[in-house]
PDB file of all heavy atoms in Angstrom:
ATOM      1  N   MET A   1      -1.605 -17.012 -19.325  1.00  0.00           N
ATOM      2  CA  MET A   1      -0.359 -16.822 -20.032  1.00  0.00           C
ATOM      3  C   MET A   1       0.808 -17.403 -19.222  1.00  0.00           C
ATOM      4  O   MET A   1       1.695 -18.040 -19.775  1.00  0.00           O
ATOM      5  CB  MET A   1      -0.157 -15.336 -20.305  1.00  0.00           C
ATOM      6  CG  MET A   1       1.032 -15.028 -21.143  1.00  0.00           C
ATOM      7  SD  MET A   1       0.991 -13.275 -21.563  1.00  0.00           S
ATOM      8  CE  MET A   1       2.480 -13.144 -22.464  1.00  0.00           C
ATOM      9  N   LEU A   2       0.799 -17.125 -17.901  1.00  0.00           N
ATOM     10  CA  LEU A   2       1.848 -17.694 -17.063  1.00  0.00           C
ATOM     11  C   LEU A   2       1.783 -19.208 -17.046  1.00  0.00           C
ATOM     12  O   LEU A   2       2.807 -19.877 -17.047  1.00  0.00           O
ATOM     13  CB  LEU A   2       1.736 -17.161 -15.634  1.00  0.00           C
ATOM     14  CG  LEU A   2       2.283 -15.773 -15.375  1.00  0.00           C
ATOM     15  CD1 LEU A   2       1.952 -15.342 -13.953  1.00  0.00           C
ATOM     16  CD2 LEU A   2       3.773 -15.720 -15.602  1.00  0.00           C
ATOM     17  N   LEU A   3       0.556 -19.737 -17.027  1.00  0.00           N
ATOM     18  CA  LEU A   3       0.410 -21.191 -17.005  1.00  0.00           C
ATOM     19  C   LEU A   3       0.954 -21.812 -18.282  1.00  0.00           C
ATOM     20  O   LEU A   3       1.594 -22.858 -18.257  1.00  0.00           O
ATOM     21  CB  LEU A   3      -1.061 -21.566 -16.813  1.00  0.00           C
ATOM     22  CG  LEU A   3      -1.675 -21.233 -15.467  1.00  0.00           C
ATOM     23  CD1 LEU A   3      -3.166 -21.555 -15.474  1.00  0.00           C
ATOM     24  CD2 LEU A   3      -0.979 -21.987 -14.367  1.00  0.00           C
ATOM     25  N   ALA A   4       0.713 -21.166 -19.401  1.00  0.00           N
ATOM     26  CA  ALA A   4       1.197 -21.703 -20.665  1.00  0.00           C
ATOM     27  C   ALA A   4       2.714 -21.600 -20.759  1.00  0.00           C
ATOM     28  O   ALA A   4       3.373 -22.464 -21.322  1.00  0.00           O
ATOM     29  CB  ALA A   4       0.552 -20.961 -21.820  1.00  0.00           C
ATOM     30  N   LYS A   5       3.276 -20.554 -20.207  1.00  0.00           N
ATOM     31  CA  LYS A   5       4.716 -20.328 -20.331  1.00  0.00           C
ATOM     32  C   LYS A   5       5.517 -21.194 -19.361  1.00  0.00           C
ATOM     33  O   LYS A   5       6.531 -21.771 -19.727  1.00  0.00           O
ATOM     34  CB  LYS A   5       5.015 -18.853 -20.100  1.00  0.00           C
ATOM     35  CG  LYS A   5       6.454 -18.459 -20.376  1.00  0.00           C
ATOM     36  CD  LYS A   5       6.621 -16.961 -20.290  1.00  0.00           C
ATOM     37  CE  LYS A   5       8.054 -16.574 -20.609  1.00  0.00           C
ATOM     38  NZ  LYS A   5       8.267 -15.133 -20.513  1.00  0.00           N
ATOM     39  N   TYR A   6       5.097 -21.246 -18.109  1.00  0.00           N
ATOM     40  CA  TYR A   6       5.893 -21.913 -17.076  1.00  0.00           C
ATOM     41  C   TYR A   6       5.304 -23.231 -16.580  1.00  0.00           C
ATOM     42  O   TYR A   6       5.972 -23.996 -15.917  1.00  0.00           O
ATOM     43  CB  TYR A   6       6.066 -20.996 -15.866  1.00  0.00           C
ATOM     44  CG  TYR A   6       6.822 -19.742 -16.163  1.00  0.00           C
ATOM     45  CD1 TYR A   6       6.203 -18.501 -16.059  1.00  0.00           C
ATOM     46  CD2 TYR A   6       8.156 -19.770 -16.524  1.00  0.00           C
ATOM     47  CE1 TYR A   6       6.902 -17.338 -16.323  1.00  0.00           C
ATOM     48  CE2 TYR A   6       8.857 -18.612 -16.786  1.00  0.00           C
ATOM     49  CZ  TYR A   6       8.223 -17.400 -16.682  1.00  0.00           C
ATOM     50  OH  TYR A   6       8.905 -16.257 -16.940  1.00  0.00           O
ATOM     51  N   GLY A   7       4.056 -23.473 -16.805  1.00  0.00           N
ATOM     52  CA  GLY A   7       3.400 -24.637 -16.225  1.00  0.00           C
ATOM     53  C   GLY A   7       2.806 -24.254 -14.885  1.00  0.00           C
ATOM     54  O   GLY A   7       3.059 -23.175 -14.346  1.00  0.00           O
ATOM     55  N   THR A   8       2.009 -25.090 -14.319  1.00  0.00           N
ATOM     56  CA  THR A   8       1.271 -24.727 -13.110  1.00  0.00           C
ATOM     57  C   THR A   8       2.180 -24.521 -11.907  1.00  0.00           C
ATOM     58  O   THR A   8       1.995 -23.582 -11.149  1.00  0.00           O
ATOM     59  CB  THR A   8       0.219 -25.793 -12.778  1.00  0.00           C
ATOM     60  OG1 THR A   8       0.859 -27.049 -12.648  1.00  0.00           O
ATOM     61  CG2 THR A   8      -0.844 -25.857 -13.838  1.00  0.00           C
ATOM     62  N   LYS A   9       3.153 -25.378 -11.712  1.00  0.00           N
ATOM     63  CA  LYS A   9       3.995 -25.285 -10.519  1.00  0.00           C
ATOM     64  C   LYS A   9       4.851 -24.017 -10.534  1.00  0.00           C
ATOM     65  O   LYS A   9       4.909 -23.282  -9.560  1.00  0.00           O
ATOM     66  CB  LYS A   9       4.888 -26.519 -10.406  1.00  0.00           C
ATOM     67  CG  LYS A   9       5.617 -26.606  -9.069  1.00  0.00           C
ATOM     68  CD  LYS A   9       6.443 -27.876  -8.973  1.00  0.00           C
ATOM     69  CE  LYS A   9       5.605 -28.956  -8.337  1.00  0.00           C
ATOM     70  NZ  LYS A   9       6.376 -30.151  -8.015  1.00  0.00           N
ATOM     71  N   ARG A  10       5.484 -23.719 -11.638  1.00  0.00           N
ATOM     72  CA  ARG A  10       6.342 -22.532 -11.721  1.00  0.00           C
ATOM     73  C   ARG A  10       5.526 -21.251 -11.703  1.00  0.00           C
ATOM     74  O   ARG A  10       5.965 -20.235 -11.203  1.00  0.00           O
ATOM     75  CB  ARG A  10       7.209 -22.589 -12.975  1.00  0.00           C
ATOM     76  CG  ARG A  10       8.303 -23.649 -12.827  1.00  0.00           C
ATOM     77  CD  ARG A  10       9.324 -23.545 -13.890  1.00  0.00           C
ATOM     78  NE  ARG A  10      10.181 -22.391 -13.658  1.00  0.00           N
ATOM     79  CZ  ARG A  10      11.037 -21.930 -14.540  1.00  0.00           C
ATOM     80  NH1 ARG A  10      11.137 -22.502 -15.709  1.00  0.00           N
ATOM     81  NH2 ARG A  10      11.790 -20.893 -14.254  1.00  0.00           N
ATOM     82  N   ALA A  11       4.316 -21.285 -12.269  1.00  0.00           N
ATOM     83  CA  ALA A  11       3.458 -20.099 -12.261  1.00  0.00           C
ATOM     84  C   ALA A  11       3.054 -19.737 -10.833  1.00  0.00           C
ATOM     85  O   ALA A  11       3.041 -18.564 -10.463  1.00  0.00           O
ATOM     86  CB  ALA A  11       2.222 -20.329 -13.119  1.00  0.00           C
ATOM     87  N   VAL A  12       2.750 -20.730 -10.036  1.00  0.00           N
ATOM     88  CA  VAL A  12       2.364 -20.490  -8.640  1.00  0.00           C
ATOM     89  C   VAL A  12       3.539 -19.890  -7.877  1.00  0.00           C
ATOM     90  O   VAL A  12       3.374 -18.944  -7.105  1.00  0.00           O
ATOM     91  CB  VAL A  12       1.874 -21.798  -7.977  1.00  0.00           C
ATOM     92  CG1 VAL A  12       1.713 -21.625  -6.481  1.00  0.00           C
ATOM     93  CG2 VAL A  12       0.574 -22.247  -8.607  1.00  0.00           C
ATOM     94  N   ILE A  13       4.725 -20.400  -8.104  1.00  0.00           N
ATOM     95  CA  ILE A  13       5.911 -19.874  -7.422  1.00  0.00           C
ATOM     96  C   ILE A  13       6.172 -18.424  -7.850  1.00  0.00           C
ATOM     97  O   ILE A  13       6.464 -17.559  -7.021  1.00  0.00           O
ATOM     98  CB  ILE A  13       7.137 -20.769  -7.709  1.00  0.00           C
ATOM     99  CG1 ILE A  13       6.954 -22.119  -7.026  1.00  0.00           C
ATOM    100  CG2 ILE A  13       8.426 -20.109  -7.239  1.00  0.00           C
ATOM    101  CD1 ILE A  13       7.978 -23.174  -7.439  1.00  0.00           C
ATOM    102  N   THR A  14       6.034 -18.142  -9.140  1.00  0.00           N
ATOM    103  CA  THR A  14       6.247 -16.790  -9.650  1.00  0.00           C
ATOM    104  C   THR A  14       5.229 -15.818  -9.047  1.00  0.00           C
ATOM    105  O   THR A  14       5.579 -14.712  -8.633  1.00  0.00           O
ATOM    106  CB  THR A  14       6.138 -16.774 -11.186  1.00  0.00           C
ATOM    107  OG1 THR A  14       7.087 -17.702 -11.717  1.00  0.00           O
ATOM    108  CG2 THR A  14       6.412 -15.408 -11.743  1.00  0.00           C
ATOM    109  N   LEU A  15       3.976 -16.218  -8.994  1.00  0.00           N
ATOM    110  CA  LEU A  15       2.942 -15.354  -8.416  1.00  0.00           C
ATOM    111  C   LEU A  15       3.153 -15.168  -6.918  1.00  0.00           C
ATOM    112  O   LEU A  15       2.927 -14.078  -6.385  1.00  0.00           O
ATOM    113  CB  LEU A  15       1.554 -15.936  -8.681  1.00  0.00           C
ATOM    114  CG  LEU A  15       1.096 -15.880 -10.134  1.00  0.00           C
ATOM    115  CD1 LEU A  15      -0.226 -16.622 -10.290  1.00  0.00           C
ATOM    116  CD2 LEU A  15       0.965 -14.453 -10.611  1.00  0.00           C
ATOM    117  N   ALA A  16       3.589 -16.192  -6.226  1.00  0.00           N
ATOM    118  CA  ALA A  16       3.820 -16.088  -4.783  1.00  0.00           C
ATOM    119  C   ALA A  16       4.954 -15.118  -4.477  1.00  0.00           C
ATOM    120  O   ALA A  16       4.941 -14.445  -3.453  1.00  0.00           O
ATOM    121  CB  ALA A  16       4.131 -17.459  -4.200  1.00  0.00           C
ATOM    122  N   LYS A  17       5.916 -15.013  -5.362  1.00  0.00           N
ATOM    123  CA  LYS A  17       7.013 -14.072  -5.158  1.00  0.00           C
ATOM    124  C   LYS A  17       6.561 -12.628  -5.351  1.00  0.00           C
ATOM    125  O   LYS A  17       7.149 -11.713  -4.793  1.00  0.00           O
ATOM    126  CB  LYS A  17       8.159 -14.375  -6.120  1.00  0.00           C
ATOM    127  CG  LYS A  17       8.912 -15.631  -5.771  1.00  0.00           C
ATOM    128  CD  LYS A  17      10.037 -15.867  -6.748  1.00  0.00           C
ATOM    129  CE  LYS A  17      10.785 -17.141  -6.412  1.00  0.00           C
ATOM    130  NZ  LYS A  17      11.873 -17.404  -7.364  1.00  0.00           N
ATOM    131  N   ALA A  18       5.520 -12.402  -6.130  1.00  0.00           N
ATOM    132  CA  ALA A  18       5.033 -11.050  -6.397  1.00  0.00           C
ATOM    133  C   ALA A  18       4.121 -10.527  -5.295  1.00  0.00           C
ATOM    134  O   ALA A  18       3.941  -9.314  -5.163  1.00  0.00           O
ATOM    135  CB  ALA A  18       4.288 -11.020  -7.728  1.00  0.00           C
ATOM    136  N   VAL A  19       3.567 -11.401  -4.484  1.00  0.00           N
ATOM    137  CA  VAL A  19       2.603 -10.997  -3.456  1.00  0.00           C
ATOM    138  C   VAL A  19       3.187  -9.981  -2.465  1.00  0.00           C
ATOM    139  O   VAL A  19       2.540  -8.975  -2.178  1.00  0.00           O
ATOM    140  CB  VAL A  19       2.016 -12.234  -2.740  1.00  0.00           C
ATOM    141  CG1 VAL A  19       1.241 -11.853  -1.495  1.00  0.00           C
ATOM    142  CG2 VAL A  19       1.135 -13.010  -3.698  1.00  0.00           C
ATOM    143  N   PRO A  20       4.392 -10.147  -1.934  1.00  0.00           N
ATOM    144  CA  PRO A  20       4.906  -9.153  -0.989  1.00  0.00           C
ATOM    145  C   PRO A  20       5.075  -7.763  -1.601  1.00  0.00           C
ATOM    146  O   PRO A  20       4.833  -6.758  -0.935  1.00  0.00           O
ATOM    147  CB  PRO A  20       6.271  -9.718  -0.571  1.00  0.00           C
ATOM    148  CG  PRO A  20       6.176 -11.172  -0.816  1.00  0.00           C
ATOM    149  CD  PRO A  20       5.273 -11.312  -2.001  1.00  0.00           C
ATOM    150  N   PHE A  21       5.446  -7.702  -2.869  1.00  0.00           N
ATOM    151  CA  PHE A  21       5.608  -6.399  -3.512  1.00  0.00           C
ATOM    152  C   PHE A  21       4.275  -5.692  -3.682  1.00  0.00           C
ATOM    153  O   PHE A  21       4.153  -4.497  -3.417  1.00  0.00           O
ATOM    154  CB  PHE A  21       6.297  -6.558  -4.869  1.00  0.00           C
ATOM    155  CG  PHE A  21       7.701  -7.081  -4.753  1.00  0.00           C
ATOM    156  CD1 PHE A  21       8.014  -8.355  -5.183  1.00  0.00           C
ATOM    157  CD2 PHE A  21       8.693  -6.304  -4.194  1.00  0.00           C
ATOM    158  CE1 PHE A  21       9.297  -8.851  -5.063  1.00  0.00           C
ATOM    159  CE2 PHE A  21       9.982  -6.789  -4.072  1.00  0.00           C
ATOM    160  CZ  PHE A  21      10.288  -8.061  -4.505  1.00  0.00           C
ATOM    161  N   VAL A  22       3.264  -6.429  -4.089  1.00  0.00           N
ATOM    162  CA  VAL A  22       1.931  -5.853  -4.252  1.00  0.00           C
ATOM    163  C   VAL A  22       1.391  -5.413  -2.894  1.00  0.00           C
ATOM    164  O   VAL A  22       0.822  -4.324  -2.761  1.00  0.00           O
ATOM    165  CB  VAL A  22       0.977  -6.860  -4.932  1.00  0.00           C
ATOM    166  CG1 VAL A  22      -0.449  -6.341  -4.971  1.00  0.00           C
ATOM    167  CG2 VAL A  22       1.467  -7.182  -6.336  1.00  0.00           C
ATOM    168  N   GLY A  23       1.592  -6.229  -1.884  1.00  0.00           N
ATOM    169  CA  GLY A  23       1.151  -5.868  -0.531  1.00  0.00           C
ATOM    170  C   GLY A  23       1.860  -4.634  -0.015  1.00  0.00           C
ATOM    171  O   GLY A  23       1.260  -3.796   0.655  1.00  0.00           O
ATOM    172  N   GLY A  24       3.127  -4.492  -0.340  1.00  0.00           N
ATOM    173  CA  GLY A  24       3.872  -3.304   0.073  1.00  0.00           C
ATOM    174  C   GLY A  24       3.343  -2.048  -0.581  1.00  0.00           C
ATOM    175  O   GLY A  24       3.234  -0.994   0.055  1.00  0.00           O
ATOM    176  N   ILE A  25       3.006  -2.139  -1.845  1.00  0.00           N
ATOM    177  CA  ILE A  25       2.473  -0.978  -2.560  1.00  0.00           C
ATOM    178  C   ILE A  25       1.104  -0.596  -2.005  1.00  0.00           C
ATOM    179  O   ILE A  25       0.830   0.585  -1.746  1.00  0.00           O
ATOM    180  CB  ILE A  25       2.401  -1.269  -4.070  1.00  0.00           C
ATOM    181  CG1 ILE A  25       3.821  -1.376  -4.639  1.00  0.00           C
ATOM    182  CG2 ILE A  25       1.607  -0.209  -4.801  1.00  0.00           C
ATOM    183  CD1 ILE A  25       3.889  -1.909  -6.043  1.00  0.00           C
ATOM    184  N   VAL A  26       0.249  -1.576  -1.802  1.00  0.00           N
ATOM    185  CA  VAL A  26      -1.090  -1.303  -1.255  1.00  0.00           C
ATOM    186  C   VAL A  26      -0.983  -0.745   0.166  1.00  0.00           C
ATOM    187  O   VAL A  26      -1.629   0.246   0.510  1.00  0.00           O
ATOM    188  CB  VAL A  26      -1.961  -2.576  -1.282  1.00  0.00           C
ATOM    189  CG1 VAL A  26      -3.263  -2.373  -0.514  1.00  0.00           C
ATOM    190  CG2 VAL A  26      -2.243  -2.986  -2.711  1.00  0.00           C
ATOM    191  N   GLY A  27      -0.142  -1.361   0.987  1.00  0.00           N
ATOM    192  CA  GLY A  27       0.035  -0.886   2.366  1.00  0.00           C
ATOM    193  C   GLY A  27       0.603   0.523   2.412  1.00  0.00           C
ATOM    194  O   GLY A  27       0.178   1.347   3.229  1.00  0.00           O
ATOM    195  N   GLY A  28       1.547   0.817   1.533  1.00  0.00           N
ATOM    196  CA  GLY A  28       2.118   2.164   1.483  1.00  0.00           C
ATOM    197  C   GLY A  28       1.088   3.202   1.079  1.00  0.00           C
ATOM    198  O   GLY A  28       1.060   4.306   1.618  1.00  0.00           O
ATOM    199  N   GLY A  29       0.228   2.861   0.147  1.00  0.00           N
ATOM    200  CA  GLY A  29      -0.838   3.779  -0.263  1.00  0.00           C
ATOM    201  C   GLY A  29      -1.822   4.049   0.855  1.00  0.00           C
ATOM    202  O   GLY A  29      -2.250   5.195   1.071  1.00  0.00           O
ATOM    203  N   ILE A  30      -2.183   3.006   1.573  1.00  0.00           N
ATOM    204  CA  ILE A  30      -3.104   3.178   2.708  1.00  0.00           C
ATOM    205  C   ILE A  30      -2.448   4.012   3.799  1.00  0.00           C
ATOM    206  O   ILE A  30      -3.085   4.905   4.366  1.00  0.00           O
ATOM    207  CB  ILE A  30      -3.557   1.800   3.242  1.00  0.00           C
ATOM    208  CG1 ILE A  30      -4.446   1.114   2.218  1.00  0.00           C
ATOM    209  CG2 ILE A  30      -4.280   1.940   4.577  1.00  0.00           C
ATOM    210  CD1 ILE A  30      -4.774  -0.326   2.537  1.00  0.00           C
ATOM    211  N   ASP A  31      -1.186   3.750   4.094  1.00  0.00           N
ATOM    212  CA  ASP A  31      -0.465   4.536   5.107  1.00  0.00           C
ATOM    213  C   ASP A  31      -0.405   6.008   4.723  1.00  0.00           C
ATOM    214  O   ASP A  31      -0.622   6.879   5.562  1.00  0.00           O
ATOM    215  CB  ASP A  31       0.953   4.000   5.300  1.00  0.00           C
ATOM    216  CG  ASP A  31       1.000   2.687   6.054  1.00  0.00           C
ATOM    217  OD1 ASP A  31      -0.019   2.317   6.662  1.00  0.00           O
ATOM    218  OD2 ASP A  31       2.062   2.037   6.023  1.00  0.00           O
ATOM    219  N   ALA A  32      -0.108   6.294   3.469  1.00  0.00           N
ATOM    220  CA  ALA A  32      -0.024   7.683   3.014  1.00  0.00           C
ATOM    221  C   ALA A  32      -1.374   8.384   3.134  1.00  0.00           C
ATOM    222  O   ALA A  32      -1.456   9.533   3.588  1.00  0.00           O
ATOM    223  CB  ALA A  32       0.476   7.737   1.577  1.00  0.00           C
ATOM    224  N   THR A  33      -2.434   7.693   2.763  1.00  0.00           N
ATOM    225  CA  THR A  33      -3.779   8.278   2.850  1.00  0.00           C
ATOM    226  C   THR A  33      -4.164   8.566   4.296  1.00  0.00           C
ATOM    227  O   THR A  33      -4.660   9.654   4.621  1.00  0.00           O
ATOM    228  CB  THR A  33      -4.808   7.320   2.213  1.00  0.00           C
ATOM    229  OG1 THR A  33      -4.427   7.094   0.859  1.00  0.00           O
ATOM    230  CG2 THR A  33      -6.202   7.899   2.261  1.00  0.00           C
ATOM    231  N   LEU A  34      -3.941   7.600   5.173  1.00  0.00           N
ATOM    232  CA  LEU A  34      -4.316   7.789   6.573  1.00  0.00           C
ATOM    233  C   LEU A  34      -3.445   8.838   7.261  1.00  0.00           C
ATOM    234  O   LEU A  34      -3.937   9.601   8.105  1.00  0.00           O
ATOM    235  CB  LEU A  34      -4.242   6.458   7.322  1.00  0.00           C
ATOM    236  CG  LEU A  34      -5.292   5.427   6.905  1.00  0.00           C
ATOM    237  CD1 LEU A  34      -5.095   4.123   7.651  1.00  0.00           C
ATOM    238  CD2 LEU A  34      -6.691   5.960   7.132  1.00  0.00           C
ATOM    239  N   THR A  35      -2.162   8.910   6.909  1.00  0.00           N
ATOM    240  CA  THR A  35      -1.293   9.929   7.484  1.00  0.00           C
ATOM    241  C   THR A  35      -1.756  11.313   7.071  1.00  0.00           C
ATOM    242  O   THR A  35      -1.762  12.253   7.881  1.00  0.00           O
ATOM    243  CB  THR A  35       0.167   9.701   7.054  1.00  0.00           C
ATOM    244  OG1 THR A  35       0.572   8.416   7.507  1.00  0.00           O
ATOM    245  CG2 THR A  35       1.087  10.748   7.634  1.00  0.00           C
ATOM    246  N   GLY A  36      -2.167  11.464   5.816  1.00  0.00           N
ATOM    247  CA  GLY A  36      -2.711  12.748   5.361  1.00  0.00           C
ATOM    248  C   GLY A  36      -3.981  13.120   6.109  1.00  0.00           C
ATOM    249  O   GLY A  36      -4.177  14.282   6.473  1.00  0.00           O
ATOM    250  N   ALA A  37      -4.841  12.144   6.346  1.00  0.00           N
ATOM    251  CA  ALA A  37      -6.087  12.409   7.080  1.00  0.00           C
ATOM    252  C   ALA A  37      -5.801  12.830   8.515  1.00  0.00           C
ATOM    253  O   ALA A  37      -6.428  13.755   9.041  1.00  0.00           O
ATOM    254  CB  ALA A  37      -6.979  11.170   7.057  1.00  0.00           C
ATOM    255  N   VAL A  38      -4.849  12.181   9.156  1.00  0.00           N
ATOM    256  CA  VAL A  38      -4.479  12.542  10.528  1.00  0.00           C
ATOM    257  C   VAL A  38      -3.881  13.955  10.548  1.00  0.00           C
ATOM    258  O   VAL A  38      -4.188  14.754  11.435  1.00  0.00           O
ATOM    259  CB  VAL A  38      -3.484  11.508  11.117  1.00  0.00           C
ATOM    260  CG1 VAL A  38      -2.874  12.006  12.409  1.00  0.00           C
ATOM    261  CG2 VAL A  38      -4.185  10.187  11.337  1.00  0.00           C
ATOM    262  N   GLY A  39      -3.063  14.270   9.560  1.00  0.00           N
ATOM    263  CA  GLY A  39      -2.469  15.608   9.490  1.00  0.00           C
ATOM    264  C   GLY A  39      -3.514  16.693   9.306  1.00  0.00           C
ATOM    265  O   GLY A  39      -3.451  17.747   9.947  1.00  0.00           O
ATOM    266  N   ARG A  40      -4.485  16.455   8.436  1.00  0.00           N
ATOM    267  CA  ARG A  40      -5.553  17.449   8.238  1.00  0.00           C
ATOM    268  C   ARG A  40      -6.383  17.619   9.513  1.00  0.00           C
ATOM    269  O   ARG A  40      -6.746  18.737   9.890  1.00  0.00           O
ATOM    270  CB  ARG A  40      -6.441  17.033   7.071  1.00  0.00           C
ATOM    271  CG  ARG A  40      -5.790  17.268   5.717  1.00  0.00           C
ATOM    272  CD  ARG A  40      -6.754  17.026   4.569  1.00  0.00           C
ATOM    273  NE  ARG A  40      -7.217  15.635   4.499  1.00  0.00           N
ATOM    274  CZ  ARG A  40      -6.548  14.652   3.909  1.00  0.00           C
ATOM    275  NH1 ARG A  40      -5.385  14.889   3.352  1.00  0.00           N
ATOM    276  NH2 ARG A  40      -7.045  13.428   3.882  1.00  0.00           N
ATOM    277  N   SER A  41      -6.672  16.523  10.200  1.00  0.00           N
ATOM    278  CA  SER A  41      -7.433  16.601  11.452  1.00  0.00           C
ATOM    279  C   SER A  41      -6.641  17.361  12.516  1.00  0.00           C
ATOM    280  O   SER A  41      -7.206  18.166  13.262  1.00  0.00           O
ATOM    281  CB  SER A  41      -7.762  15.207  11.971  1.00  0.00           C
ATOM    282  OG  SER A  41      -8.636  14.546  11.094  1.00  0.00           O
ATOM    283  N   ALA A  42      -5.342  17.115  12.582  1.00  0.00           N
ATOM    284  CA  ALA A  42      -4.509  17.812  13.563  1.00  0.00           C
ATOM    285  C   ALA A  42      -4.462  19.310  13.266  1.00  0.00           C
ATOM    286  O   ALA A  42      -4.496  20.116  14.195  1.00  0.00           O
ATOM    287  CB  ALA A  42      -3.097  17.231  13.554  1.00  0.00           C
ATOM    288  N   ASN A  43      -4.404  19.680  12.001  1.00  0.00           N
ATOM    289  CA  ASN A  43      -4.408  21.105  11.656  1.00  0.00           C
ATOM    290  C   ASN A  43      -5.705  21.778  12.078  1.00  0.00           C
ATOM    291  O   ASN A  43      -5.691  22.931  12.516  1.00  0.00           O
ATOM    292  CB  ASN A  43      -4.189  21.302  10.151  1.00  0.00           C
ATOM    293  CG  ASN A  43      -2.751  21.173   9.765  1.00  0.00           C
ATOM    294  OD1 ASN A  43      -1.855  21.373  10.574  1.00  0.00           O
ATOM    295  ND2 ASN A  43      -2.513  20.859   8.500  1.00  0.00           N
ATOM    296  N   LYS A  44      -6.815  21.084  11.953  1.00  0.00           N
ATOM    297  CA  LYS A  44      -8.104  21.661  12.359  1.00  0.00           C
ATOM    298  C   LYS A  44      -8.203  21.743  13.882  1.00  0.00           C
ATOM    299  O   LYS A  44      -8.724  22.724  14.424  1.00  0.00           O
ATOM    300  CB  LYS A  44      -9.257  20.827  11.817  1.00  0.00           C
ATOM    301  CG  LYS A  44      -9.427  20.959  10.328  1.00  0.00           C
ATOM    302  CD  LYS A  44     -10.564  20.070   9.844  1.00  0.00           C
ATOM    303  CE  LYS A  44     -10.655  20.114   8.329  1.00  0.00           C
ATOM    304  NZ  LYS A  44     -11.691  19.207   7.827  1.00  0.00           N
ATOM    305  N   LEU A  45      -7.746  20.724  14.599  1.00  0.00           N
ATOM    306  CA  LEU A  45      -7.869  20.685  16.042  1.00  0.00           C
ATOM    307  C   LEU A  45      -6.899  21.646  16.743  1.00  0.00           C
ATOM    308  O   LEU A  45      -7.268  22.291  17.718  1.00  0.00           O
ATOM    309  CB  LEU A  45      -7.585  19.265  16.563  1.00  0.00           C
ATOM    310  CG  LEU A  45      -8.744  18.296  16.510  1.00  0.00           C
ATOM    311  CD1 LEU A  45      -8.276  16.885  16.860  1.00  0.00           C
ATOM    312  CD2 LEU A  45      -9.846  18.711  17.460  1.00  0.00           C
ATOM    313  N   PHE A  46      -5.683  21.714  16.262  1.00  0.00           N
ATOM    314  CA  PHE A  46      -4.657  22.490  16.927  1.00  0.00           C
ATOM    315  C   PHE A  46      -4.349  23.762  16.145  1.00  0.00           C
ATOM    316  O   PHE A  46      -3.283  23.940  15.583  1.00  0.00           O
ATOM    317  CB  PHE A  46      -3.379  21.645  17.099  1.00  0.00           C
ATOM    318  CG  PHE A  46      -3.614  20.380  17.865  1.00  0.00           C
ATOM    319  CD1 PHE A  46      -3.528  19.145  17.240  1.00  0.00           C
ATOM    320  CD2 PHE A  46      -3.932  20.408  19.208  1.00  0.00           C
ATOM    321  CE1 PHE A  46      -3.743  17.978  17.939  1.00  0.00           C
ATOM    322  CE2 PHE A  46      -4.151  19.254  19.914  1.00  0.00           C
ATOM    323  CZ  PHE A  46      -4.059  18.025  19.279  1.00  0.00           C
ATOM    324  N   THR A  47      -5.325  24.641  16.109  1.00  0.00           N
ATOM    325  CA  THR A  47      -5.136  25.890  15.405  1.00  0.00           C
ATOM    326  C   THR A  47      -4.178  26.772  16.205  1.00  0.00           C
ATOM    327  O   THR A  47      -4.186  26.755  17.448  1.00  0.00           O
ATOM    328  CB  THR A  47      -6.474  26.621  15.200  1.00  0.00           C
ATOM    329  OG1 THR A  47      -7.090  26.797  16.455  1.00  0.00           O
ATOM    330  CG2 THR A  47      -7.386  25.827  14.284  1.00  0.00           C
ATOM    331  N   PRO A  48      -3.358  27.559  15.522  1.00  0.00           N
ATOM    332  CA  PRO A  48      -2.421  28.426  16.260  1.00  0.00           C
ATOM    333  C   PRO A  48      -3.170  29.523  17.031  1.00  0.00           C
ATOM    334  O   PRO A  48      -4.190  30.023  16.589  1.00  0.00           O
ATOM    335  CB  PRO A  48      -1.532  29.030  15.166  1.00  0.00           C
ATOM    336  CG  PRO A  48      -2.224  28.754  13.885  1.00  0.00           C
ATOM    337  CD  PRO A  48      -3.207  27.652  14.101  1.00  0.00           C
ATOM    338  N   LEU A  49      -2.643  29.844  18.191  1.00  0.00           N
ATOM    339  CA  LEU A  49      -3.235  30.896  19.014  1.00  0.00           C
ATOM    340  C   LEU A  49      -2.783  32.258  18.493  1.00  0.00           C
ATOM    341  O   LEU A  49      -1.596  32.475  18.257  1.00  0.00           O
ATOM    342  CB  LEU A  49      -2.812  30.732  20.464  1.00  0.00           C
ATOM    343  CG  LEU A  49      -3.280  29.460  21.174  1.00  0.00           C
ATOM    344  CD1 LEU A  49      -2.667  29.378  22.566  1.00  0.00           C
ATOM    345  CD2 LEU A  49      -4.786  29.432  21.257  1.00  0.00           C
ATOM    346  N   THR A  50      -3.719  33.139  18.298  1.00  0.00           N
ATOM    347  CA  THR A  50      -3.359  34.496  17.865  1.00  0.00           C
ATOM    348  C   THR A  50      -3.609  35.421  19.052  1.00  0.00           C
ATOM    349  O   THR A  50      -4.590  35.321  19.765  1.00  0.00           O
ATOM    350  CB  THR A  50      -4.196  34.928  16.666  1.00  0.00           C
ATOM    351  OG1 THR A  50      -5.581  34.809  16.983  1.00  0.00           O
ATOM    352  CG2 THR A  50      -3.894  34.070  15.453  1.00  0.00           C
ATOM    353  N   SER A  51      -2.682  36.331  19.250  1.00  0.00           N
ATOM    354  CA  SER A  51      -2.858  37.236  20.392  1.00  0.00           C
ATOM    355  C   SER A  51      -2.996  38.654  19.975  1.00  0.00           C
ATOM    356  O   SER A  51      -2.870  39.083  18.907  1.00  0.00           O
ATOM    357  CB  SER A  51      -1.680  37.110  21.346  1.00  0.00           C
ATOM    358  OG  SER A  51      -0.445  37.178  20.684  1.00  0.00           O
TER     359      SER A  51
END
């Protein structure tokens, strides 16, 4: 559809502009998942001391 609308050269430029946004979304999702995993591990390892 992009090729038909813009032609090959403009379609490539349009897609190249979208790559950083997609990478940011994917990277943010991975960061959120790994941060949650680290937090759960820290809660298990560092249990509060009861006296």
